[in-house]
C-alpha positions in Angstrom: -42.0 78.3 -18.4 -41.8 77.5 -13.9 -41.4 79.6 -11.7 -38.5 79.5 -9.6 -39.6 79.5 -5.2 -37.9 81.2 -3.5 -35.8 81.4 -0.3 -37.8 83.9 2.5 -35.0 86.1 4.6 -35.6 88.8 6.6 -39.2 89.4 5.9 -38.1 89.0 1.7 -38.6 86.6 -0.8 -35.5 86.2 -2.5 -33.7 84.4 -5.1 -30.5 82.1 -4.0 -27.2 81.4 -6.0 -28.9 77.9 -7.9 -31.8 76.0 -8.7 -33.2 72.3 -8.4 -35.9 70.4 -9.3 -38.4 68.7 -7.7 -40.0 65.7 -9.3 -43.4 63.7 -8.3 -42.3 60.7 -6.9 -44.9 58.7 -8.2 -44.8 60.6 -11.7 -41.4 61.9 -12.5 -42.9 63.5 -15.8 -44.7 65.7 -13.1 -42.3 68.7 -12.0 -43.6 69.8 -9.0 -41.5 73.2 -9.5 -37.8 74.8 -9.2 -36.3 75.7 -5.6 -34.1 78.5 -4.7 -30.8 77.4 -3.2 -29.3 79.5 -0.5 -25.7 80.8 -0.7 -23.4 81.3 2.4 -24.1 85.0 2.2 -27.6 84.7 2.3 -27.3 82.1 5.2 -25.3 84.9 7.0 -28.2 87.8 6.4 -30.7 85.3 7.5 -29.2 84.9 11.3 -28.6 88.3 11.3 -31.8 89.2 10.9 -32.8 86.7 13.2 -30.8 88.4 15.9 -32.4 91.2 15.0 -36.0 90.4 15.2 -35.8 88.1 17.9 -35.9 90.7 21.0 -38.5 92.5 19.2 -40.9 89.3 19.1 -39.8 88.4 22.3 -41.6 91.4 23.5 -44.6 91.2 22.0 -47.7 90.6 24.6 -48.6 87.1 25.0 -52.1 87.6 23.1 -50.5 89.2 20.4 -47.8 86.2 19.8 -50.9 83.7 20.5 -53.1 85.4 17.8 -50.3 84.8 15.6 -49.3 81.1 16.0 -53.6 80.7 16.0 -53.5 82.2 13.1 -51.0 79.8 11.7 -52.6 76.6 12.4 -55.9 77.6 11.4 -54.9 78.1 7.8 -53.0 75.1 7.9 -55.9 73.4 8.7 -58.8 74.7 6.8 -56.0 74.1 3.8 -55.6 70.8 4.7 -56.6 68.9 1.4 -55.2 71.4 -0.9 -51.8 71.2 1.3 -51.7 67.6 1.9 -52.0 67.0 -1.6 -48.8 69.2 -2.4 -47.5 67.2 0.2 -48.3 63.7 -1.3 -47.3 65.3 -4.7 -43.6 65.6 -3.8 -43.3 63.0 -0.7 -44.9 60.0 -2.0 -47.5 59.3 1.0 -50.8 58.3 0.0 -53.5 61.3 0.1 -55.2 60.8 3.4 -51.9 60.8 5.1 -51.0 63.9 3.5 -54.0 65.2 4.4 -54.0 64.1 7.7 -49.9 65.6 8.3 -51.2 68.7 7.4 -54.0 69.0 9.6 -51.6 67.7 12.4 -49.4 70.9 11.8 -52.5 73.3 12.3 -52.5 71.6 15.6 -49.2 71.7 16.4 -49.4 75.7 15.8 -52.6 75.9 18.2 -51.4 73.6 20.7 -48.4 75.9 21.0 -50.8 79.0 20.7 -52.4 78.2 24.0 -49.0 77.8 25.6 -48.2 81.5 24.9 -50.9 82.0 27.3 -49.6 79.8 29.7 -46.1 80.4 30.3 -46.7 81.0 34.4 -43.2 80.8 36.6 -42.5 79.8 39.8 -41.9 81.4 43.3 -40.2 80.9 46.2 -38.8 82.4 49.6 -35.1 82.5 49.8 -33.3 81.0 52.8 -32.6 84.1 54.1 -34.5 86.3 55.8 -37.1 89.3 53.4 -35.8 87.5 50.2 -38.0 86.3 47.8 -37.2 84.3 44.7 -38.8 84.4 41.3 -38.1 81.5 38.9 -38.8 82.2 34.7 -38.2 80.9 31.6 -37.1 83.0 28.7 -36.6 82.7 25.2 -33.3 81.1 23.9 -32.5 82.8 21.0 -32.2 82.4 17.2 -32.9 78.8 16.8 -31.8 76.4 14.0 -34.4 74.0 12.8 -33.2 71.2 10.5 -36.3 68.9 9.5 -36.8 65.6 7.9 -38.4 64.8 4.5 -41.1 62.0 5.8 -42.7 64.4 7.2 -42.0 68.0 5.7 -44.6 69.8 7.5 -45.6 68.1 11.0 -41.9 67.4 12.1 -40.9 70.9 10.7 -44.4 72.6 12.9 -43.4 70.8 16.1 -40.3 72.9 16.4 -40.8 76.0 14.6 -44.5 76.3 16.7 -43.1 76.0 20.4 -39.8 78.0 18.9 -41.9 81.2 18.2 -44.0 80.3 21.1 -41.2 80.6 23.8 -39.9 83.9 22.1 -37.3 82.5 19.4 -36.4 83.3 15.7 -36.3 80.8 13.6 -34.0 79.9 10.6 -35.4 76.9 8.7 -33.7 74.8 6.8 -35.7 71.8 5.1 -35.0 68.5 3.5 -34.0 69.3 0.2 -36.3 66.3 -1.5 -39.4 68.4 -0.4 -39.3 71.9 -0.7 -42.9 72.4 -2.0 -44.4 71.8 1.8 -41.3 74.1 3.1 -42.2 77.1 0.5 -46.0 76.5 1.0 -45.5 76.3 5.2 -43.2 79.4 4.9 -45.9 81.6 3.2 -48.6 81.4 5.4 -45.8 82.1 8.5 -44.4 85.1 5.8 -48.3 86.5 6.0 -48.5 87.0 10.1 -47.7 89.7 12.3 -44.1 89.4 12.9 -41.0 91.0 12.8 -39.2 91.1 10.2 -36.3 88.0 10.1 -37.9 86.4 13.2 -38.5 83.4 10.5 -36.3 82.4 7.4 -36.3 80.0 5.1 -32.8 79.1 3.8 -33.1 76.3 1.5 -30.4 74.3 0.4 -27.7 71.2 0.5 -26.9 69.9 3.9 -23.2 69.9 3.5 -23.3 73.6 2.2 -26.2 75.7 3.9 -26.5 73.0 6.9 -23.2 72.7 8.2 -22.5 76.5 7.9 -25.8 76.7 10.0 -24.9 74.3 12.4 -21.2 75.9 12.9 -22.5 79.6 12.9 -21.9 81.1 16.6 -25.0 83.1 16.0 -27.1 80.4 16.7 -28.5 79.4 20.2 -30.1 76.4 19.7 -30.2 73.4 17.0 -33.3 71.3 16.6 -32.9 68.5 14.1 -34.5 65.1 13.1 -32.6 62.5 10.6 -30.0 60.3 10.4 -27.6 59.3 13.2 -24.3 59.7 11.4 -25.8 63.4 10.6 -27.3 63.9 14.2 -23.6 62.9 14.9 -21.6 65.1 12.5 -24.2 68.4 14.0 -24.0 67.7 17.7 -19.7 68.0 16.8 -20.3 70.9 15.3 -22.7 72.5 18.0 -20.2 71.7 21.1 -17.5 74.0 19.6 -20.0 76.8 20.3 -21.5 75.2 23.3 -24.6 75.3 21.1 -27.9 73.8 23.1 -29.3 70.8 20.7 -31.8 68.6 20.5 -32.0 65.7 17.9 -34.2 63.1 17.1 -32.4 60.6 14.7 -32.4 56.5 14.0 -34.6 54.1 15.2 -35.5 50.0 15.1 -38.7 49.8 16.5 -39.8 46.9 17.5 -44.1 44.8 18.0 -43.5 42.3 20.3 -46.4 40.0 19.5 -47.7 37.4 22.1 -49.0 33.9 22.1 -52.1 35.3 23.6 -52.9 38.0 21.2 -55.6 38.9 19.3 -54.1 37.4 15.9 -55.9 39.6 13.7 -55.7 42.7 15.3 -51.7 41.8 16.0 -51.2 41.6 12.0 -53.4 45.0 11.6 -50.9 46.6 14.1 -48.0 45.1 12.2 -49.0 46.2 8.1 -49.8 49.5 9.6 -47.0 50.2 11.2 -44.4 48.5 9.0 -45.8 49.7 5.1 -47.7 53.5 6.4 -45.7 55.8 4.4 -44.0 53.2 2.6 -42.2 52.4 6.0 -40.5 56.4 5.9 -41.2 56.9 9.2 -39.0 56.6 12.6 -41.8 55.1 14.3 -42.2 52.1 12.2 -42.5 48.7 13.0 -39.1 47.1 11.5 -38.6 44.3 13.7 -42.0 41.9 14.8 -40.7 39.8 17.5 -43.4 37.1 17.8 -44.1 34.3 20.1 -43.4 30.7 19.0 -47.2 29.3 19.5 -48.6 31.8 16.9 -45.9 32.3 15.0 -46.5 30.5 12.1 -50.4 31.8 11.9 -48.9 35.1 12.0 -46.9 35.1 9.6 -49.3 33.6 7.4 -51.7 36.7 7.1 -49.3 39.0 7.8 -47.5 37.8 4.0 -51.1 37.6 2.6 -51.7 41.4 3.9 -48.8 42.4 2.1 -49.4 41.0 -1.1 -53.1 42.3 -1.1 -51.5 46.1 -0.5 -52.1 48.3 -2.9 -49.3 49.9 -4.3 -50.1 52.9 -6.5 -49.8 56.7 -7.2 -50.2 58.7 -4.3 -53.1 60.9 -5.3 -55.0 57.8 -6.8 -58.0 56.5 -4.8 -57.5 53.3 -3.2 -53.7 53.9 -2.8 -52.7 52.1 0.5 -49.1 52.5 0.2 -46.8 55.0 -2.1 -43.7 55.3 -4.1 -40.3 55.8 -2.1 -38.8 59.1 -2.1 -36.2 59.1 -4.5 -34.2 57.0 -6.8 -31.9 57.0 -3.8 -33.4 55.9 -1.1 -35.3 53.0 -3.8 -31.4 51.5 -4.2 -30.9 51.7 -0.7 -33.9 49.4 0.3 -32.9 47.1 -2.9 -29.8 46.9 -0.7 -31.2 46.0 2.3 -33.3 43.1 0.2 -30.5 41.1 -0.7 -28.2 42.3 2.3 -31.3 39.9 4.1 -31.1 37.0 1.9 -27.0 37.2 2.1 -27.4 36.8 5.8 -29.5 33.9 5.1 -33.2 35.4 5.7 -36.2 34.4 3.8 -38.0 36.9 1.8 -41.8 35.1 2.0 -43.2 38.3 0.1 -42.4 41.8 -2.0 -39.0 43.8 -1.2 -38.6 44.2 -5.3 -39.2 47.4 -7.4 -42.4 47.4 -9.2 -43.3 48.8 -13.0 -46.3 50.8 -12.7 -48.6 53.0 -15.4 -46.4 55.9 -14.7 -42.8 56.2 -13.8 -41.8 56.1 -10.3 -39.7 54.8 -7.3 -42.2 52.1 -6.6 -41.4 48.6 -4.2 -43.4 46.3 -2.8 -44.0 45.8 0.7 -41.5 43.1 2.0 -41.5 40.8 4.6 -38.4 39.0 6.2 -39.0 35.9 8.0 -36.6 33.2 9.4 -34.5 36.5 10.8 -32.2 36.8 14.3 -32.0 39.6 15.9 -27.8 39.9 14.8 -28.8 40.1 11.4 -27.8 43.8 10.0 -31.0 44.0 8.7 -32.4 43.8 12.5 -29.7 46.2 13.4 -29.9 48.8 11.1 -32.2 51.4 9.8 -34.1 50.4 7.1 -36.1 52.7 6.7 -38.0 51.2 3.9 -40.9 49.4 3.2 -39.5 46.1 4.6 -39.9 44.1 8.3 -38.5 41.1 10.0 -40.2 38.7 12.1 -38.2 36.9 14.6 -39.0 34.3 16.8 -39.5 33.8 20.4 -40.0 30.9 22.6 -41.4 33.2 25.6 -42.4 36.8 26.9 -38.6 37.6 28.7 -37.2 36.4 25.6 -39.4 38.5 23.3 -38.8 41.6 26.2 -35.3 41.1 25.9 -35.3 40.9 22.0 -36.8 44.1 21.9 -34.3 46.0 24.2 -31.4 44.5 22.6 -30.6 47.2 19.9 -29.0 50.5 20.0 -31.9 52.5 19.2 -34.5 53.2 21.6 -37.3 55.2 20.1 -40.9 53.1 20.0 -41.6 49.9 20.6 -45.2 47.8 21.5 -46.7 44.9 22.5 -49.7 43.1 21.4 -51.2 41.0 24.1 -53.9 40.3 26.4 -52.7 39.8 29.6 -52.4 43.5 32.0 -49.4 41.5 34.0 -47.8 41.4 30.5 -48.6 44.6 29.1 -47.7 46.6 32.5 -44.4 44.9 33.2 -43.6 45.5 29.6 -44.2 48.8 29.7 -42.4 49.8 32.8 -39.1 47.7 31.2 -39.3 48.0 27.5 -36.1 50.6 26.9 -37.9 53.0 24.7 -39.1 56.7 25.2 -42.2 55.6 23.9 -44.5 52.7 24.5 -47.6 51.4 23.4 -50.4 48.7 24.0 -52.0 47.0 21.6 -51.6 49.8 19.1 -49.5 50.4 16.0 -45.5 51.3 17.4 -46.1 54.7 14.7 -48.4 57.4 15.5 -47.8 59.7 18.6 -49.9 62.7 20.3 -49.1 66.2 20.0 -49.7 67.4 23.6 -47.3 64.7 25.5 -43.3 64.3 25.4 -41.9 62.4 21.8 -38.1 60.8 22.2 -36.7 58.2 22.8 -33.1 56.5 24.4 -30.0 55.7 22.9 -29.0 56.3 19.5 -32.7 57.5 18.6 -32.6 60.6 20.9 -30.2 63.2 22.0 -30.9 66.5 24.3 -34.4 67.3 25.9 -37.7 65.7 24.6 -40.1 67.2 21.7 -43.7 68.4 22.0 -46.0 69.0 24.3 -45.0 71.4 27.6 -41.5 69.4 27.6 -40.8 71.1 24.7 -40.0 74.5 26.9 -37.1 72.9 28.4 -35.1 73.0 24.9 -36.8 76.4 24.1 -36.9 78.3 26.6 -33.3 79.1 29.1 -34.4 79.1 32.9 -33.3 82.9 35.2 -33.4 82.8 38.7 -33.7 86.4 40.1 -33.8 87.2 44.3 -35.5 90.1 45.0 -35.0 91.8 49.0 -38.1 92.9 50.6 -36.3 94.3 53.2 -37.5 95.2 56.3 -41.1 96.3 56.9 -41.3 100.0 58.3 
C-alpha cells in the first residue's frame, strides 16, 4: 500500500477530501505517490491560521528569522542529490538539472536569510521644523503562492523565501503535476522554529482550491507563475478585493544570431536555450533570429546538434533531454508541430513522439525553418522542445523581429560587436537581456521579470522582492522645541 502524502495546514499534516496519483513521466509504471487534495473548508482553515501566525512571526527577532531561513537553505543544498532525484522523477528533467534546481532553491533561502538582517529603513528631515521622518517597510500580511510544475522547487522557493524573510505568512498551492517536490519542501519548513500556521501547503486543482484562494479577502498578496490566461483570471479576481498581485506568465523569447557571431557558440547557446528542460522553461529560446549571411551554416549545425541530443529517462546517465511533463502537454506539443506545418513552416528535424524502453511522454527536439514572425508558432508560447528559425537581412531587422511580440521576458544576442551588443542591450524590449549567453539562466540575487504579457506587478528575486512582499509606512515624529 502506498501512503497518501498529506496537506500541511495550521501546523498539522492533514488528509484531504480526495486524492490524486503522481506518476513518473519517464516511466508511467512508476507511481511516485498518492497526494491529498485539500477541501474548501481546509483552505479556510489555512487562511485563518496564517492570519493568526503572521503577527507572531513578524514579532520574531531578526536573527531568529535569519536562522530559520538559513536552516531551510542549508538542508536543501545538503540534500540536493536526494531531492533533485525526486524532482526529476516526477517532473522529467534530466537528473543534473533536478539536482541543480534544488541546490539553487537552497541558495534562495540563504540569500533571503541574509536579507533578514539587512532590512534598513530611511529617515529624513521634514519640511516643517523639529519634525523627523522615519520610512520603513512592514510585512504585507498573508501571501498566496501559486507555483508552476516546470521548476517546482526553485520557483516556489524564490517566492516563499522572501515572503518569510519580510515577515509574512504563506499559503502555498503548488501545481498538481509535481506534488512530491512540494511535500518535500514543506516537510523541511515544517520542522523549523516558526508559529503553527505560518506556512501552509494546500494541494488541489487550480479551478477549485486555486480559484477560492485568489478570491479570498483574507489574502493580502498573490504571487503567481503560470500561463497568461490563468494570470488574467487571477488578476481579475484579485482586483475585486484590491489584493496586491505579482504575476510571471508567458514568453516568446528570441535569440538573435548576427553575421559576426561565433557559429559554434551560437549553436550551443541555441540548443541549450531551446531544449534544456525539454523546452519547458519560461526563458526558453523559442525563436532563433538568424542573419542571412550565416543562416544556412547555422541551421546545418543546429539540426545536426538537435538530432544528436540523447532523449531518455530523466534518471538515466547521459540523458540530455527528458520527457515532457504529461500526456496533455505532449498532445499540445504535437498539435503545434502540425500547426507549424500547416502554416508553411518546414520541420527540419524532430517534433515526433518517441517510443522508448519505458512508456513515457517522450518526443524528439524539433527545429522549424523557413518561418516568419507572423506565424502562430512564433507568436504563441508552445512550452515544448520546439524552436523556430527566422531569417533576417540585417541587425536592424533582427532587433525589430525580437521586439515584435506581445511578450517581453528574455532576449539575447550573439555577436562579436561591442556596438551591436550595447545597442541591443539598451533597445531590446525585454525584462532580461543576455549577450553571448543563452536566454535561459538567471541569477538569484538580482531582479527577474518581463514586460508586456510576460509579467505584471513588481519584480521577483534579489532586493527587488521587497517591493512586493512589504508595504511602506511613513512616520512623522515631533521632537519639540529644545529646552
